C-alpha positions in Angstrom: 49.2 -19.1 33.9 49.7 -16.1 36.3 49.0 -16.1 40.0 45.6 -14.6 40.7 44.3 -12.7 43.7 40.6 -13.2 44.1 38.4 -11.2 46.5 35.0 -12.7 47.1 32.1 -11.0 49.0 28.5 -12.1 49.3 26.4 -9.5 51.1 29.5 -8.1 52.6 30.7 -11.5 54.0 33.6 -13.5 52.6 32.5 -17.0 52.1 35.3 -18.8 50.3 35.6 -20.1 46.8 36.1 -23.0 44.5 39.0 -22.8 42.0 37.8 -23.3 38.5 41.0 -22.8 36.5 42.3 -20.1 34.2 40.7 -17.5 36.4 42.7 -14.7 34.9 40.6 -15.3 31.7 37.3 -15.4 33.6 36.3 -12.0 34.6 32.6 -12.8 35.0 30.9 -15.5 37.1 32.3 -18.8 38.2 31.1 -21.6 40.3 31.5 -21.7 44.1 31.2 -25.1 45.8 30.5 -26.0 49.4 29.9 -29.7 49.8 29.2 -30.0 46.1 26.3 -27.5 46.1 27.1 -24.9 43.4 26.0 -21.4 42.9 27.4 -18.3 41.2 29.2 -15.4 42.7 30.9 -12.3 41.2 34.7 -12.0 41.5 37.2 -9.2 41.1 40.5 -10.4 39.8 44.0 -9.0 39.4 46.9 -11.0 38.2 50.3 -11.4 39.9 53.6 -12.7 38.6 53.8 -16.1 36.9 55.0 -18.9 39.1 55.6 -22.6 38.6 53.7 -24.7 36.1 51.5 -27.8 36.5 48.5 -29.4 35.0 45.9 -27.0 33.7 43.0 -28.7 35.4 42.3 -27.8 39.1 42.4 -30.3 41.8 41.5 -28.7 45.1 39.2 -26.2 46.8 39.6 -24.0 49.8 36.8 -22.9 52.2 37.5 -19.8 54.2 36.0 -18.5 57.4 32.6 -17.1 56.9 33.0 -14.6 59.7 35.2 -12.2 57.9 36.0 -11.0 54.4 38.1 -13.6 52.7 41.1 -12.7 50.6 42.3 -15.8 48.7 45.3 -16.4 46.6 45.0 -19.0 43.8 48.1 -20.5 42.4 49.3 -23.4 40.3 50.9 -26.4 42.0 51.8 -29.9 40.8 48.2 -30.8 41.6 46.5 -27.9 39.9 44.8 -24.9 41.4 44.5 -24.6 45.1 42.9 -21.7 47.0 44.7 -20.3 50.0 42.9 -18.3 52.7 45.1 -15.4 53.7 45.8 -14.5 57.3 42.8 -12.8 59.0 41.6 -11.5 62.3 39.7 -14.4 63.7 42.4 -16.9 64.7 41.6 -20.0 66.7 42.5 -20.5 70.3 45.9 -21.9 71.1 44.2 -24.8 73.1 40.8 -25.4 71.4 40.3 -25.6 67.6 37.0 -24.2 66.5 35.0 -26.0 63.8 35.7 -24.8 60.3 32.8 -26.4 58.3 30.0 -27.1 60.8 26.7 -25.8 59.4 28.0 -26.3 55.9 29.4 -29.9 55.5 27.5 -31.2 58.5 24.9 -29.8 61.0 26.1 -27.3 63.6 23.2 -27.9 66.0 24.1 -30.7 68.5 21.0 -32.8 68.3 20.7 -32.6 64.5 24.4 -33.5 64.2 24.0 -36.4 66.6 20.9 -37.8 64.8 22.4 -37.6 61.4 25.7 -39.1 62.5 23.8 -42.0 64.2 21.8 -42.6 61.0 25.1 -43.1 59.1 26.7 -45.6 61.5 25.5 -48.8 60.0 28.3 -51.4 60.0 28.6 -53.9 57.1 27.1 -57.1 58.5 28.6 -59.2 55.7 32.2 -58.2 56.2 32.4 -57.0 59.8 32.7 -60.6 61.2 35.2 -61.8 58.5 38.3 -60.6 60.3 39.4 -57.8 62.7 39.4 -54.7 60.7 41.8 -52.0 62.0 41.8 -49.4 59.4 39.9 -47.9 56.4 39.1 -45.1 54.0 36.4 -42.5 54.6 35.3 -39.7 52.3 35.2 -36.1 53.4 32.5 -34.3 51.4 29.3 -32.8 52.8 27.3 -35.4 54.6 24.5 -35.2 52.1 26.9 -36.6 49.5 29.1 -39.0 51.5 28.1 -39.3 55.1 26.6 -42.7 54.8 29.7 -44.1 53.0 32.0 -42.7 55.7 29.7 -44.1 58.4 29.9 -47.6 57.0 33.7 -47.6 57.4 33.7 -46.1 60.9 30.9 -48.4 62.2 32.5 -51.5 60.8 35.8 -50.7 62.6 33.9 -49.9 65.8 32.1 -53.2 65.7 35.3 -54.8 67.0 35.3 -52.9 70.2 37.0 -50.0 72.0 40.4 -48.6 71.2 42.7 -46.1 72.8 43.1 -43.7 69.9 41.5 -43.1 66.5 44.2 -41.9 64.1 42.9 -40.0 61.0 45.4 -39.5 58.2 44.0 -36.5 56.3 44.3 -35.2 52.8 45.9 -31.8 52.6 43.8 -29.0 51.0 45.8 -26.1 52.4 48.6 -24.7 50.1 51.3 -24.7 52.8 54.4 -26.5 51.3 55.3 -29.3 53.6 57.2 -32.6 53.3 56.5 -34.0 56.7 53.3 -35.3 58.3 51.7 -32.5 60.3 50.1 -32.6 63.7 47.7 -30.0 65.1 48.8 -27.7 67.9 45.4 -27.8 69.7 44.7 -30.1 72.6 40.9 -30.2 71.9 38.6 -29.7 69.0 35.2 -28.0 69.6 32.5 -30.0 67.9 28.7 -29.6 67.8 28.2 -32.7 70.0 30.9 -31.8 72.5 34.7 -31.4 72.7 36.9 -34.0 71.0 40.1 -34.8 72.9 43.2 -34.8 70.8 45.8 -37.5 71.6 48.5 -35.0 72.5 50.7 -37.4 74.5 50.6 -39.9 71.6 51.5 -37.1 69.3 54.6 -36.3 71.3 55.7 -40.0 71.4 55.4 -40.3 67.6 57.3 -37.1 67.0 60.1 -37.9 69.4 63.3 -38.7 67.6 61.7 -38.5 64.2 62.1 -36.0 61.4 59.0 -37.2 59.6 56.6 -35.2 61.7 56.0 -31.6 62.6 53.4 -29.5 64.4 51.8 -27.2 61.9 48.5 -25.6 62.9 47.9 -23.9 59.6 47.3 -27.3 57.9 44.4 -28.0 60.4 42.9 -24.5 61.0 40.4 -24.6 58.1 40.9 -28.1 56.9 37.7 -30.2 56.5 39.1 -33.7 55.7 39.4 -34.8 59.3 36.7 -32.6 60.9 33.7 -33.8 58.9 34.2 -37.4 60.2 34.8 -36.5 63.9 31.2 -36.5 65.0 30.8 -40.0 63.7 34.0 -41.0 65.4 32.7 -39.5 68.6 29.6 -41.6 68.5 31.2 -44.8 67.3 34.2 -44.6 69.7 32.8 -42.7 72.7 35.4 -41.0 74.9 38.3 -42.0 72.6 41.0 -39.5 71.7 41.4 -38.6 68.1 44.8 -38.0 66.4 44.6 -35.9 63.2 47.7 -36.1 61.0 47.8 -34.3 57.7 49.9 -36.4 55.2 51.5 -34.9 52.1 51.5 -36.7 48.8 55.1 -38.0 48.6 57.2 -41.1 48.8 57.6 -40.8 52.6 53.9 -41.3 53.2 54.3 -45.0 53.8 57.0 -44.5 56.4 54.9 -41.9 58.1 52.2 -44.5 58.6 54.6 -47.2 59.7 56.3 -45.0 62.2 52.9 -43.9 63.6 51.9 -47.5 64.1 55.3 -48.5 65.6 55.2 -45.7 68.2 51.6 -46.4 69.2 52.3 -50.1 69.6 55.5 -49.4 71.6 53.3 -47.3 74.0 51.1 -50.3 74.5 48.1 -48.6 72.9 45.4 -50.0 70.7 44.4 -47.9 67.6 42.4 -47.8 64.4 43.7 -46.0 61.4 41.5 -44.0 59.0 42.5 -42.3 55.7 40.3 -39.4 54.8 40.2 -39.1 51.0 37.8 -38.6 48.2 38.4 -40.1 44.8 38.2 -38.7 41.2 36.9 -35.0 41.0 35.4 -35.0 37.6 33.5 -32.5 35.5 33.2 -28.9 34.4 33.4 -27.6 37.9 36.8 -29.2 38.3 38.1 -28.6 34.8 38.8 -32.3 34.4 36.7 -33.7 31.6 38.8 -36.2 29.6 35.6 -38.2 28.7 33.5 -35.1 28.1 30.2 -34.8 29.9 27.0 -36.9 30.2 26.2 -40.3 31.7 29.1 -42.0 29.9 31.5 -39.5 31.4 30.1 -40.2 34.9 30.8 -43.9 34.3 34.3 -43.1 33.1 34.9 -41.2 36.4 33.8 -44.2 38.4 36.1 -46.4 36.4 38.9 -44.0 37.0 38.3 -44.5 40.7 38.3 -48.3 40.2 41.9 -48.2 38.9 43.0 -47.0 42.3 40.6 -49.1 44.3 42.0 -52.2 42.6 45.5 -51.3 43.9 44.1 -50.7 47.4 42.2 -54.0 47.4 45.4 -55.7 46.5 47.3 -53.9 49.3 49.7 -52.4 46.7 50.4 -49.3 48.6 53.7 -48.8 46.8 51.8 -48.0 43.5 49.2 -45.6 44.9 51.2 -42.3 44.7 52.2 -42.8 41.0 48.7 -44.0 40.1 47.1 -40.8 41.5 49.7 -38.5 40.0 49.0 -40.0 36.6 45.3 -40.4 36.7 44.1 -37.7 39.2 41.9 -40.2 41.0 42.2 -39.2 44.7 42.9 -36.0 46.7 44.5 -37.9 49.6 46.9 -40.3 48.1 49.4 -39.8 50.9 46.8 -40.4 53.6 45.7 -43.6 51.9 49.3 -44.9 51.7 50.0 -43.9 55.4 46.8 -45.7 56.5 47.6 -48.9 54.5 51.2 -49.0 55.9 50.1 -48.3 59.4 47.7 -51.3 59.2 50.4 -53.5 57.6 52.8 -52.6 60.4 50.0 -53.7 62.8 49.6 -57.1 61.1 47.0 -56.4 58.4 47.2 -58.0 55.0 43.7 -57.6 53.5 41.6 -54.8 52.2 37.8 -54.9 51.3 35.9 -52.3 49.3 32.5 -52.1 51.1 30.9 -49.4 49.0 31.9 -47.3 46.0 29.7 -44.4 44.6 29.9 -40.9 43.2 28.2 -37.7 44.2 26.2 -38.0 41.0 24.8 -41.2 42.3 24.4 -40.3 46.0 22.6 -37.1 45.2 20.2 -38.7 42.8 17.6 -39.5 45.4 17.8 -36.2 47.3 19.0 -33.5 44.9 19.4 -34.9 41.4 22.2 -33.3 39.4 22.9 -33.1 35.6 25.6 -35.6 34.5 28.3 -32.9 34.4 30.2 -33.3 37.7 30.9 -36.1 40.1 33.3 -36.8 43.0 34.1 -40.4 43.9 33.7 -41.9 47.4 34.6 -45.3 48.8 34.1 -47.2 52.1 37.2 -49.4 52.5 38.3 -51.5 55.5 41.8 -53.0 56.1 42.6 -55.9 58.5 
């Protein structure tokens, strides 16, 4: 497949796109997804030179800034098609990162954001008291799809009291080739409920003397994986600094997590560790339909998640990367491994699956969808 340059405009405003695969063959309409809400837009397409190969099904999406016309490059990678927002005029401040998906994935208005976030922060009363949970997995879709599942993880961790820093290992959706874990360059993140402090001093301590970490603002600028969970973190851990770290999917992910935990422990700080990852992206929108479509296919997708969840529950972090490469059942495999190993380095040995659902299920009560697409979400705690 050739590289594709896609220019998307809706009423003169560039809004971003969802990569649906084989775009060079699709000169008509295709599906654009924000938080799993789909609608059609027109595209103009021109092909570029052929690059590296990879699986034909897409496994990623890219949301661009709505304040300017978006020019996106879609290309093949080992994970499928990823959409890259090209450089534009409205760059973020060097000190404060502006929200990328407020008003789309979660409310942009402060009071509405606070109210919804609070409604999701319900800790699991059955498992919260079993042991001290110090890490977990949160999804990162629009709150209508996965907010309550993320909130269960965050609230269960917060039930054990205050910490000094909340580390969030994030899935990477930006096609910048990177082998190291990536910190953001901003000292603060602007959020609807108020500014979130970034743990810059902790960042520097972790990076000191290590070649596993870099500072790469491009991986955070328009990334949603960490951002969508920050309002809930702000409510659950008031006044606590957040440390976003984008983790690539490679064999060094475990060491990235262990090194993070070692440096934080050496500094005498108390932390919790989150991995932001969704699970199987199934259906016609994602060009991943090995079981066809229909209710049975939705069940297959959930079972595909379960393969990975079984490894996580067994704390088999060494098998996660290969499992995801083979079965395409998570977008943040590196983040999951980093979180598990950070927790293990901090004394954890147990993982619990608190809740597992798909967007097909979570939307059933509020916006029922046909059984053609589903994304998996899980609330997991580690301790």
